[in-house]
N, C-alpha and C positions, 0 to 999 in steps of 0.2 A: 486383434489380428484380423485383417480384412483379406482372407484367402479368396482369390478369384477362381482358381482352378487347382485341381489335384491330378497329378500324373500317376496312373496305376499301370504297372506291368500287367499285360493281359494274362500271362501264365499265373502270376501271383493272385490276381483277382479271381481266376477260375478255380484255383486251389482253395482259396478262401470260401467261395460260394459252395463248392462241393463239400467242404468240411462243415460248414454251417448247416447245409441241407442234411448231411449224414446224422447230425445230432438232433434234428427236428423230431418231435415237437419241443425238445428242451430249448430254452432261451439261450442265445449266444450273446456274450459280452466280452470285450477285450480291447486291445490296442494295436494300432499299426505303428511300426517302428522304422526308423531310417538311420543310416550312417551319418546323415547331416541334419542339423537343426532345420526344420521346415523343408526338408528334402522329400523326394519321392520315397514311399515306403519300400523297404527291402524284405520285410517279414511282418508277421502278425502273431499275436498271442491270444488264444481264446481261454478265458478264465473258466475254471471247472468247478470251483467250490462255492456254490450258491448258498449263502447264509441268510437270505431275505426273511426266512421264517422267524428269525430272532428279532427282526426289526419291522415287522409288517405294519405296526402302528404308524410308521412314517409314510408308508404307501397308502394306508387307509385315509390319511389326510387329503388325498387326491380324489376321493369318492368311492362309490361302491364297486367300481370296476375290479379292484383288487380283492374285494370280498367275493365277488362272483367268479373270478378267474384266478384260482390259486397258483396257476403256472405263470402269471404275469409278474414282471419285475425281476430284478437280479441284483444281488449285493454280495460281492466276493468276500471271502474270509480274510481276516487280518493276516493270517499266516501265508496265504497264497499271495496277497498283496506284497508282503515283505519279500518273498521269494522272487516274484516278478521284478520288483524294483531293484533287487540285487543283481539279477540277470542283466537288466537294462544297463545299470551302472557299470558292471564288470565287463560288459560287451561293448562299451562306449557307443551305445545306441541312444536315440532320442525318440520320445513319443511324439508322433506327428498327427495321429488321429485316434479317436475312440470309436467304437462301434457297438451296436447291439441289433438284435433281430426283433421283428414284430411277427407274431404268429397269425393274428387276426386282422391287423390294420395295415393300411398302405404305409409306405416309407415317408412318414411325416413326423416331425418332432412334436410330441405332446408337451404340455406344461411341465410335467414331471421330468421329462427328458432335458428340457431347457434348464430347469432348476438344479438338476443334478449334474449338468455338464461340467466336467472337471476344470476346464481352463480355456480362456480365449486363445491360448497358444496352440490348441489342437482343433482340428476339424472333427465333425461328427458324421460318421457313415451309418445309415440305416439300411438294413436289408429286410424287406418285407417278404415273408413266406406265406402270405395269405393264399397264394396259388403257388405251391411248392415247385411245380414244374417250370414256372416262369417267375423267378424271384425278381423283385424290383429293388434297385439300389439307387439311393440318392445321398448326396453329401451336403452338409450344412456347416456354416460358420456360426458361432455364438459369441458375441462380443461381451465385454465386461458389464455392459448395461443390459445384457440378456436379449439383445436384438438378434434376430435370426435371419440369415441370408443363404440362399441356395448357391452351391459351388459347382462349377462345371467339372466334369470328369473327362480326362484325356487318357485313352488307353494306348499303350505302346507295346511293341513286341519285345 
């Protein structure tokens, strides 16, 4: 999917930023949802059940960063995943974007982010809280060949 731009409602974006900042320094991960396939997001879900401790060996394959920073990475629980998937299906919504936060780094996709990106059908929003008072947001597309491109953000009222 070659997404060129994403339309974000300003109020939804501000609510999202405030919620991600409120749970800082805990990592945020989740999905943006829309009433339409490939449409503008109408809501988001922040996953809460981080189970990465059970799978840290997968993160260690990406280097010592995950050994040195135990709060890095996020892997939601299977139970939460099932609950969210049921909600999406029962609400007739579509995943249009995935997101996660960076606590120490700018909003750039690392190799692990690209490798774990769920589908070329969704864009990837990164919110960097390296400077919590001034979060940085960027959106990327990741195609099936794992090529990354930056996506323009258009804010609407």
